[in-house]
N, C-alpha and C positions, 0 to 999 in steps of 0.2 A: 503493501498502499503506500503510497506517494503521493505527497502535499504538496510536492515542487508548483512552483507557476512555471508558464510557457511551454509544457509540454504538449505536444499534439500526437492523437495516436489516429490511425488511420483505422479505418471501420468502413465493412466492405455490407451492404445490404445484397441480398440476392432478390429477385423479383422475377415473374414472370407474368402472363396472362391466367387470372382468377384469381391472385394473392389477396391475403385480407389485407385489407387498406390500414383497421388502425396498430394491423402487425409490423407496417409497414413504416409506418408513419410516426407511433407512440414515441418509441426508442430515440430514433432522429431530436424529436423536439426536447425529451429529457439533457438529452447530451448540449443541444443548443442552447437551453438554460443554463447549463452548468458555465461555459462560457461566460454569459452574461451575467454570472455572478461572486465567478470568482476575479477576473482582470482583464477579460476582453480578448485574451490572448490564448489562456489555457484551454483544453479540451480536447475536442472530437473533428479529425475530418471523417466525413460521410458521405459516401458516393452509393448511391444505387445500379447495378450494375445486373443487366440483364442481356440473353443470350445474341440479339440484336438492337441498332439504335433505335430500333421502332416504337411508339409508345404504346407501354404497357397496359391493360383493361383491367380493374382491378374487381373487387366480387364484388363489389357497389356501384359499381358501373362509370368512374372515376378513374380519368386517363393519367397514367401517370409517364414520363418521360426521364427515361436510364443515363447516368451519368458518363458512364461506359460498360464495358463489356466485356462480358465472362474470361475472352477471351485474353484483354486488355491487362485486365487484374492478377491475370494466375503468373504474370513475371513483377509482381510485389512481395513486396513486404507484407505482410496482414497484421495489424495486431488483434482486428476482431470480427468473427463473418459473423455475422445474425440472417439469421434462416425463419422464415414468416414462411405457413402453409397455406396450404387451400383447403378448399369442402365441398363436397355436392351431396346432394338430399336424393335420395334414391325414393321409390313408387312405395314404398312405406313407409316415408316418412326417415328415415333413418340416416342419419350423418353421417358421411364415408371421407376420410382421410385421402386426398390426392395426392399422386408421386408418379409425376412426370419422368423417365427413364431419363432422357437428356438435363435435366434441373440436376437429378442425384448425382448423375456422374462430373458434373458442376460442381456442385457441395464437395463431392470426396476429394476432388482435385483442390479446389482452392481453400479446404480443411487440412489442406498439406501445409500450405502456405501461411494458415494464423496461427499466429500465439495462442487465441481461445476462440471457442466455438458456440456460442449460443441460439438456440432454436425457442422462435415465440409460437406458442397454441402447437394447434399443429405442424407446423414445422418440425417438430420432433422424430415423424417418419421420414422426411426426407434423408436425419439426420441417420435413422434407424435403419434407413435402404440401403443408404451409401457405407455403412458399416462402424458407423463413430459413438454405435450407443451398446456396443456388444461385450457385454459382462459390465456394464453401467448399469445403477438407478438413474429414473428419468420421469418427468411426465407431460403430462400433454394435457389441452381443455377432457376436462371428464368425458363428455360426449364421446370421444374416439378411442378414450383410454383400452376400450376392452380389443378395439380391433388394433392398434399397435401391441399388446399383449399376445395377441392372436399373432399376426405375422410376423413377428419378431420373437420365438421365445428366450432370444439369448439377452435379452434386456428384460429386468426388472424394474416391470412398470410400476409408480407408487403416482396412484391418482389422485390425491387428496390435495399434499404442499402444494404451493402458487408457486414455488419454482423450487430446483433442487441444481445443488452443485457437486459432480463427479468429478474433479482434479480440474483441469481446465475445459474442460465441454456442461457445459450452463442448459436445460431446460425448462422450460417457463409454460405457466399452463395459459387457461383461454383471456380475451380481450383485456379487460384492462390491467391483470397481473404484468402484460410486457413494459407496463411505468416501471409496478414494486422490481420485476428485474432488471430493466436498466438504471435504478437508483441503486440496486445490490451492484451491479458494476462499475458505479462511479465514484460508490462508495471503496472498493477495493483499490481500485486505480487511485483516487485524488481526495480520498479521506472520508467519515464520516462527517463530519461538519459540511463540506462541503454539498454535500447529498442532502444535508438537512436544509443545507438552503435551496436547495432545486426544490424540493422536496411541499418547504413552502410556497412556493410559488405555482406550485401546480395543485396546492389547496389537498394534498394526500398526506394519510399519514406513515410516521419517517422513524421504526420503516415498520412492515411487517418483513418477520423472518419467513424467511423459505420454508419454515418446515410450518405454517398458520395453513387451516384450510381453506381451500376453495368456497367450503361449504359455511350457508350457514342453516343451522339445527331446525329453526321451523320451516325455512321456507328447501329446506333439501328434495330436488328434484326423484322421490324414492316413487315405485308404483306399488300401493299401499291398501288394502280393504278399506269399506268408507266405516267398519268396526274400528281399524287402527288410527286413521285419520280421526274421528270420532276423541280419541283417548289424545294424541300430539296435542289438538286444541285444549283440548283439558287440562293437558297437563302445562300447556304455558299460561293460559286462564288462572291457572291454580300453583302457579310455581313455589312460593312462600311456603305451601303449606305441608304439611308428612310428604305424600303421594307416596306411601309405604306402598307391598307389593298386593298387603292385604285389600287396600285402598282404589289401586286398579282395576282387581281383580273386579270387585262389588261394582263400581262403575262401567265396566263392562257386561256384567254378567254372567261372567266366567270363573271356573276354580284356578286358583294361583299358577298351578304345576299348565294349563293351558296358555293360561294368560304366555305366561313365561315361551311357551313353544312357539305362539302366535309372531311374539316380538325377533326370536328367532329368527326364522323362518321369514318373513318382512321385512326388517330394520338389522337384522342380522348383529342384535345383540340381547345383551339380556332388558327388564323393562327400567333396573335400577341402575344399568349405562345410561338408558336415552336421559333418562331422568337426570344423574348428574353432567351429560352432556348440553343439555339444554340448559340448566342451571349455569353453565359455565357460560353461554353464548349470551343470555340474560344477565350476564356480569359484565361481560365482556362492554355492554352499551353503555352501561350503566358508568365503567370506569374511563369508557372512550368522551364520555359525556357530560359528566355531572362528578361535583366537589365532594361526593359519597364518602363519607370516612370507611376504609376497609369493615368495621362493626357491621355498618346500616349496609352497605354490598349484601353482607354474607347473611343477614337475617332478612330482607327484602328477596331475595333469591333464596333462600331455603335452603342454608346452609348453616344457618345458628350461630357458627362460630367460627372467626377469621384462620381456625389453624385446617377445619375442612373444607372451608373456600380456597385457601393456600396448596392441599395439597390437592385437590381437586385441577387445579389452575396447572398443578408441576405433571399431572396426569394426561392430561388433554392438550396442553401448550408450553409441556417444558420450559414455564416461566413462574415469575412467582404474581398477585395480582401485580406487584405498584410495581415490578418492571414491564406487565404489558401497558400501565397506566401510563407510564412515563414514554413507551415509543410513541403509543398509538392517540394521545389523549389528543385533540383540537389544536392545532398549530394556532389557530387564531385567538385562540383565548388566551386572559390575558392576567387571571386571576392564578395563585401557586396550586401547585396539584396539592390536593389531597391527602394529609396525613395518615397511615394505619391507625 
């Protein structure tokens, strides 16, 4: 990590027809803000590279112009190769990542010239097809994670984190997570303080750690029965109450054993684990947006004691509530942080 000024790092962003627009434009916006926030000279030289110099039509229908060709940058030393992705939706409304063999070939070639490679969203499929994720842990947008695992069994796919670093290969989850990934790259290159200044300009939390989940529990896109949906809403509405297994079973009009079996089948966890995860989600929101003490957060979220709250945060987020609040409370807030 370096905080030196005047450093310029050469970044190549791969572009091709159908590429996701935000995946292409998000990281360069972060890198441009770094230059403005530091000294006007420190930062990144970003180019968009395509197979030919013709305009590229993105998934949003917006056309962008490449700065250079794959062939031209293949002779240069690249600091960071950024690889966005593209998807299509089939007749069954399934989202499928696309991997053009020609683009895959160039990704493999250019990665050999790069100090660091990072995929954005479903760009992980291009890295995997190029053999760059073999034996590595990687993430992608949750909607294509199963496809990535099925197509590339040598890759350890983890669909939960917003980004993963495995040595000098980084993979990011979908959509806005490209900004989190970019901020992490900035922090590695120019220090946490510089990344914080950029995050404030973007009105973002700094920094969501790579291990933070892509999902918020109450909004997690799972296919469940009406009975489980009702229980999930019941848990959210009564989060401060005991919510024991007996309470939940009585609400659902089933036995405790049957309720446990239903939760494991439909949500992949026990009722107690789901309740704890839901409570952590509510506590996260309160830590981000209020000055409530840890005692009050614990009480209003059903943890009752700060020790229970702390243990749950460590299990779920690998951080204490205080560490989480210091990272994610709104940058615009001028009041001092709440004390435990």
